[in-house]
C-alpha positions in Angstrom: 38.7 -15.6 -4.2 41.1 -12.8 -3.3 40.0 -10.0 -1.1 40.4 -6.3 -2.1 42.8 -4.1 -0.3 42.5 -0.3 0.0 45.3 0.9 2.3 47.7 3.8 2.1 50.6 5.0 4.3 52.0 8.5 3.8 54.6 10.5 5.6 55.0 14.2 5.0 54.4 17.8 6.1 51.1 19.7 6.3 50.8 22.3 3.7 48.1 24.2 5.6 46.5 24.3 9.1 43.8 21.7 9.6 40.2 22.9 9.0 37.6 21.5 11.4 33.9 21.3 10.4 30.8 19.7 12.0 28.3 17.7 10.0 24.5 18.2 10.3 24.5 15.0 12.5 27.0 16.5 14.9 30.1 14.5 13.7 33.4 16.5 13.5 35.5 16.2 10.4 39.0 17.7 9.8 40.7 18.3 6.5 44.3 19.1 5.7 46.8 18.6 2.9 50.0 16.6 3.1 53.1 17.2 1.0 55.2 14.0 0.5 58.7 14.5 -1.0 59.6 12.3 -4.0 62.6 10.1 -3.2 65.6 11.0 -5.2 64.0 14.0 -6.8 65.0 17.4 -5.4 62.2 20.0 -5.0 59.4 17.7 -6.1 56.5 16.5 -4.0 53.1 14.9 -4.2 50.2 16.5 -2.5 47.4 14.6 -0.8 44.1 15.7 0.7 43.5 14.1 4.1 40.2 13.7 6.0 40.0 12.6 9.6 36.7 12.0 11.4 35.5 12.5 15.0 38.1 11.9 17.8 41.0 11.4 15.3 40.2 14.6 13.5 39.9 16.5 16.8 43.3 15.3 17.8 44.8 16.3 14.4 43.2 19.7 14.7 44.6 20.2 18.2 48.2 19.0 17.6 48.9 19.6 13.9 49.7 22.8 12.1 51.2 23.9 8.8 54.7 22.6 8.4 54.4 19.8 11.0 55.4 16.3 10.1 53.0 13.3 10.5 52.5 9.8 9.3 49.0 9.0 8.0 47.5 5.6 7.6 44.1 5.3 5.9 42.2 4.3 2.8 41.6 6.0 -0.6 38.1 7.4 -1.3 37.0 8.8 -4.6 34.2 11.4 -5.0 32.6 12.3 -8.3 30.1 15.1 -9.1 28.9 17.3 -12.0 30.4 20.7 -12.0 27.6 23.3 -11.8 29.5 25.9 -13.8 30.8 23.8 -16.7 28.5 20.7 -16.5 31.5 18.4 -16.7 32.0 15.4 -14.6 34.6 16.0 -11.8 36.4 13.5 -9.6 38.6 13.8 -6.5 40.6 11.3 -4.6 41.2 11.8 -0.9 42.8 9.8 2.0 40.4 9.0 4.8 42.7 8.6 7.8 42.3 5.7 10.2 45.5 6.6 12.2 47.8 9.6 12.5 51.2 9.6 14.1 52.5 13.0 15.1 56.3 13.0 14.3 57.4 16.4 15.5 57.8 17.2 19.2 55.6 19.6 21.1 57.5 22.7 20.0 55.5 25.4 18.3 58.1 26.0 15.6 57.7 22.6 13.9 61.4 21.9 14.0 60.9 18.6 15.7 63.4 19.5 18.4 60.8 19.3 21.2 59.9 21.8 23.8 62.7 23.2 25.9 63.0 21.7 29.4 61.6 23.9 32.2 63.7 24.7 35.2 61.3 22.6 37.3 62.0 19.4 35.3 65.8 19.9 35.2 66.1 20.8 38.9 64.2 17.7 40.2 66.2 15.5 42.5 66.9 12.1 40.9 65.8 9.0 42.8 68.1 6.8 40.8 70.5 4.6 42.7 74.2 5.3 41.9 76.7 2.5 42.5 80.1 3.9 43.2 82.0 0.6 44.0 82.1 -1.7 41.0 84.8 -4.4 40.8 86.2 -6.0 37.7 85.8 -9.6 38.9 84.2 -12.0 36.5 80.6 -13.0 37.2 80.2 -16.6 38.6 77.1 -17.9 36.7 76.4 -20.5 39.5 75.6 -17.6 41.9 72.7 -16.4 39.7 69.4 -17.8 41.3 67.6 -18.5 38.1 
């Protein structure tokens, strides 16, 4: 008998800053929305609600913000409830994240260019060995010890 598969992989930009909450049992949960551009269709995107739990959610809350790119792997989860105002049955599908890859660098503008180098990191003395004298003789394979 075939097993069921419930797996989704999305890459896009956050449409809002992550919102962190804590359950009554003390678990942290983070929610955000991801816009995924439709291939070949200008100015069209699909929007997905993402939920990340505990440590993964805390990392998303710490490092993601509106406009930042990320890759989300997870599973689909469907909720259904009765609307208290209209009495109609409502449903919602969300992605429960199992892994999030942050695609933009640590810059605060979300451009993905990364943080500028500090003068300390650019002024460090390099410990690399530089070989100045390289001849153009062919390599004798019999001299290689392995």
